[in-house]
C-alpha positions in Angstrom: -105.6 29.9 -89.9 -103.2 30.6 -92.7 -104.1 30.8 -96.2 -101.5 31.0 -99.1 -102.1 31.6 -102.8 -101.2 28.5 -105.0 -99.7 30.6 -107.9 -102.4 29.6 -110.2 -105.3 32.2 -109.0 -106.4 30.0 -106.3 -105.3 29.1 -102.9 -103.7 26.2 -101.0 -105.4 24.2 -98.5 -105.9 26.3 -95.4 -103.5 25.5 -92.3 -104.9 25.7 -88.9 -102.7 25.7 -85.8 -104.1 25.7 -82.2 -102.6 28.6 -80.3 -103.4 27.0 -76.9 -104.5 23.7 -75.7 -104.7 22.3 -72.1 -102.8 19.1 -71.4 -105.2 16.6 -69.6 -102.3 14.2 -68.1 -101.1 14.3 -64.7 -98.4 16.8 -63.8 -95.1 15.4 -62.0 -94.7 18.6 -59.9 -98.3 18.0 -58.4 -98.1 14.3 -58.0 -97.7 14.4 -54.0 -100.7 16.8 -53.6 -103.5 16.0 -51.2 -107.0 16.6 -51.4 -106.5 19.7 -49.3 -103.8 20.8 -51.6 -105.9 20.7 -54.7 -108.8 22.3 -53.0 -106.4 25.3 -51.9 -105.0 25.4 -55.4 -108.5 25.7 -57.1 -109.7 28.1 -54.8 -106.6 30.5 -55.2 -106.9 30.1 -59.1 -110.6 30.9 -58.9 -110.0 33.8 -56.8 -107.5 35.3 -59.3 -109.9 34.4 -62.1 -112.7 36.4 -60.5 -110.5 39.3 -59.6 -109.1 39.4 -63.1 -112.7 40.0 -64.4 -113.5 42.7 -62.4 -111.5 45.2 -64.2 -114.1 47.5 -65.9 -115.2 51.1 -66.1 -118.6 50.2 -64.8 -120.0 48.2 -62.0 -119.8 44.3 -62.3 -122.7 42.2 -61.3 -123.1 38.5 -61.2 -125.9 35.9 -62.6 -126.9 34.0 -59.4 -128.8 30.5 -59.7 -128.0 29.6 -56.1 -125.8 26.7 -57.3 -122.3 25.9 -56.5 -120.7 27.6 -59.3 -122.3 31.0 -59.3 -122.4 31.0 -55.5 -118.7 30.7 -55.4 -118.2 33.6 -57.7 -120.6 35.8 -55.6 -118.4 34.7 -52.4 -115.2 35.8 -54.0 -116.7 39.0 -55.3 -117.8 39.8 -51.8 -114.3 38.9 -50.5 -112.9 41.2 -53.0 -114.9 44.1 -51.6 -117.9 44.5 -54.0 -120.1 46.1 -51.7 -123.7 46.6 -53.1 -122.9 43.6 -55.5 -126.1 43.3 -57.8 -126.8 39.9 -58.2 -129.7 38.5 -60.4 -131.9 35.3 -60.6 -134.4 34.6 -63.2 -137.7 32.5 -62.6 -140.4 31.3 -64.9 -144.0 29.8 -64.1 -144.2 26.4 -62.4 -145.6 23.9 -64.7 -147.0 20.5 -63.7 -145.8 20.7 -60.3 -142.2 21.6 -61.2 -140.9 24.7 -59.8 -139.9 27.2 -62.6 -137.4 29.1 -60.3 -134.7 28.5 -57.7 -135.1 31.7 -55.8 -135.1 29.9 -52.3 -131.6 29.0 -53.1 -130.2 32.1 -54.6 -131.9 34.1 -51.8 -129.8 32.2 -49.3 -126.6 33.5 -50.9 -127.8 36.8 -51.6 -128.5 37.1 -47.7 -125.3 35.5 -46.7 -123.3 37.9 -48.6 -125.3 41.0 -48.5 -126.0 41.5 -52.2 -128.4 43.8 -54.1 -130.5 40.9 -55.2 -132.9 41.1 -58.1 -135.6 38.4 -58.6 -136.5 38.4 -62.4 -139.9 36.7 -63.0 -140.7 36.0 -66.6 -144.3 35.3 -67.4 -145.3 32.6 -70.0 -146.6 35.3 -72.2 -143.3 36.9 -72.8 -141.9 33.7 -74.2 -143.4 33.5 -77.6 -143.0 37.2 -78.4 -139.1 37.1 -77.6 -138.5 34.1 -79.9 -137.9 36.4 -82.9 -135.3 38.5 -81.4 -133.7 35.5 -79.8 -133.4 34.0 -83.2 -132.2 37.1 -84.7 -129.3 37.1 -82.2 -128.0 34.0 -83.1 -124.8 33.8 -85.0 -125.9 30.5 -86.4 -128.9 28.2 -85.9 -129.0 27.1 -82.4 -131.3 24.5 -80.9 -131.2 24.9 -77.2 -134.3 26.1 -75.9 -132.8 28.2 -73.2 -131.7 30.7 -75.8 -135.0 32.6 -75.3 -134.6 32.4 -71.5 -131.0 33.9 -71.7 -132.3 36.7 -74.1 -135.2 37.7 -71.9 -132.7 37.6 -68.8 -130.1 39.7 -70.7 -132.8 42.3 -71.5 -133.7 42.6 -67.9 -130.2 42.5 -66.3 -128.9 45.1 -68.9 -131.3 47.6 -67.4 -129.3 47.5 -64.3 -125.6 46.7 -65.1 -123.5 46.3 -68.3 -121.1 43.6 -67.2 -121.8 40.3 -65.2 -119.9 37.3 -64.2 -121.5 33.8 -64.4 -120.6 30.3 -63.4 -120.7 29.0 -67.1 -118.2 26.5 -68.0 -117.8 24.9 -64.3 -119.5 21.6 -65.3 -117.2 21.1 -68.3 -114.1 21.9 -66.2 -115.0 20.0 -63.1 -116.9 17.0 -64.4 -120.5 18.2 -63.3 -122.5 16.3 -65.8 -124.2 12.8 -65.6 -122.0 11.3 -68.2 -118.9 11.8 -66.3 -118.9 9.2 -63.5 -119.5 6.3 -66.0 -116.5 7.6 -68.1 -114.5 6.7 -64.8 -115.6 3.0 -64.6 -113.2 0.3 -65.7 -115.2 -0.4 -68.8 -114.5 3.0 -69.9 -110.6 2.9 -69.5 -109.9 1.8 -72.9 -110.3 3.9 -75.9 -113.1 1.7 -77.4 -114.6 1.5 -73.8 -114.5 5.3 -73.5 -116.2 6.0 -76.9 -118.9 3.6 -76.1 -119.6 5.2 -72.7 -119.8 8.7 -74.1 -121.8 7.7 -76.9 -124.4 6.1 -74.6 -125.1 9.4 -72.9 -124.3 11.9 -75.4 -124.4 11.1 -79.0 -127.3 11.0 -81.5 -129.2 7.7 -82.6 -127.2 4.8 -83.8 -126.5 4.2 -87.4 -129.6 2.1 -88.1 -131.8 4.5 -86.6 -130.1 7.4 -88.6 -130.3 5.6 -91.9 -134.0 5.1 -91.4 -134.7 8.7 -91.1 -132.3 9.9 -93.9 -132.7 9.5 -97.8 -130.2 7.0 -99.0 -129.1 9.7 -101.6 -127.5 11.8 -98.7 -126.9 9.3 -95.9 -123.3 8.6 -94.7 -122.3 5.1 -94.6 -120.5 5.3 -91.2 -121.7 7.2 -88.1 -119.9 10.8 -88.3 -120.6 11.6 -84.7 -118.9 8.4 -83.4 -116.0 8.9 -85.8 -115.6 12.5 -84.5 -115.5 11.3 -80.8 -113.2 8.4 -81.6 -110.8 10.6 -83.5 -110.8 13.3 -80.7 -110.4 10.7 -77.9 -107.5 9.0 -79.6 -105.4 12.1 -79.8 -102.4 12.3 -77.3 -102.8 14.3 -74.0 -105.5 12.5 -72.4 -105.1 8.9 -71.1 -108.5 8.2 -69.2 -112.0 8.2 -69.9 -112.8 11.1 -67.8 -109.9 13.0 -69.4 -111.0 12.3 -72.9 -114.5 13.5 -72.1 -113.6 16.6 -70.4 -111.1 17.5 -73.3 -113.7 17.1 -76.0 -116.3 18.9 -73.8 -114.1 21.9 -72.9 -112.5 22.3 -76.1 -115.5 21.6 -78.6 -118.9 21.2 -77.0 -118.5 24.2 -74.6 -117.1 26.6 -77.2 -119.7 25.6 -80.0 -122.6 25.6 -77.6 -123.1 27.1 -74.2 -120.7 29.9 -74.7 -121.8 30.8 -78.1 -125.4 30.7 -77.0 -125.0 33.0 -73.9 -122.5 35.2 -75.5 -124.9 35.7 -78.5 -127.9 36.6 -76.1 -126.1 38.8 -73.8 -124.3 40.9 -76.5 -127.6 41.4 -78.3 -128.7 43.3 -75.4 -125.5 45.1 -74.7 -124.4 42.9 -71.8 -121.0 41.7 -71.5 -120.9 38.3 -69.7 -117.6 37.2 -68.1 -116.8 33.6 -67.3 -114.0 33.0 -64.6 -114.4 29.5 -64.7 -112.8 29.6 -68.3 -109.9 31.2 -67.0 -107.0 29.7 -69.0 -104.9 29.0 -65.9 -107.8 27.6 -63.9 -108.7 25.3 -66.8 -105.0 24.1 -67.2 -104.8 23.4 -63.5 -108.2 21.5 -63.5 -107.2 19.4 -66.4 -104.2 18.0 -64.5 -106.1 16.9 -61.3 -106.2 13.3 -60.5 -109.6 11.6 -61.5 -110.8 11.3 -58.1 -110.5 15.0 -57.6 -112.0 16.0 -60.8 -115.8 15.7 -59.7 -118.4 17.9 -58.3 -117.2 17.1 -54.9 -114.1 19.4 -55.6 -116.2 22.4 -56.2 -118.7 21.6 -53.5 -115.7 21.4 -51.1 -114.3 24.5 -52.1 -117.8 26.1 -51.7 -118.3 24.9 -48.3 -115.1 26.2 -47.1 -115.6 29.5 -48.7 -119.3 30.0 -47.4 -118.0 28.9 -43.8 -115.4 31.7 -43.6 
């Protein structure tokens, strides 16, 4: 951001310039790549991203949920020679027949790669007392309920290591959320169609519902959320519904919500979280993937190939 004085004791309107922005269009030099070519390129890029985030004066651990994303990172860390790698999984009490942990999955990966695995069990009695600390750690109001979970997880992990890698960001980079498949349908190919599809899955109530909740004195006459999405989708550099959604999610939503949330909670406990899936070169590569490659199947294929080695 550049701010200049206006010569009258005030300031001109600030000028903001983005120093980096990925291009979500197809790259000519990769137009002939096969699915295998894309898998190999993604694996190589992720391997380098993980290796870059190993540089530290202290041991680097890993948050391991047992899902595709964190399991891939553990595999690369093991391949990079991280013997005695400390991995951490968090679990809560089961409620209403729904399991509160994924230990059965993380245990498989921990055993496969011989990590020094830690199952962190958090009782319900610890949740409310941690709320004040979690709120105090926020840089601004955050509504996601998992803030408290990350706060408690960070407290425990920081007793063992001071740096961890995690799989955060993979869903926004490789289309792992439920709203991406509809964005690839023909009805979402146009700008108007992609806005409508994204809105149906992700945006607040419609204008009439909003108007019924807000005082007329402060209500807007249009839908700010839809206008924001439409303006973002209309920018050059993303030509399909999936590309438009991925660009918005990876450059706006991811930055303002999950990354900020986890970073606040980890740093409040003196724990540094590193995110190889958000390596700028990996993001640039993923942004140019053909739409049928930019899906969870890409990450799953990479994971299967790595775990089979």
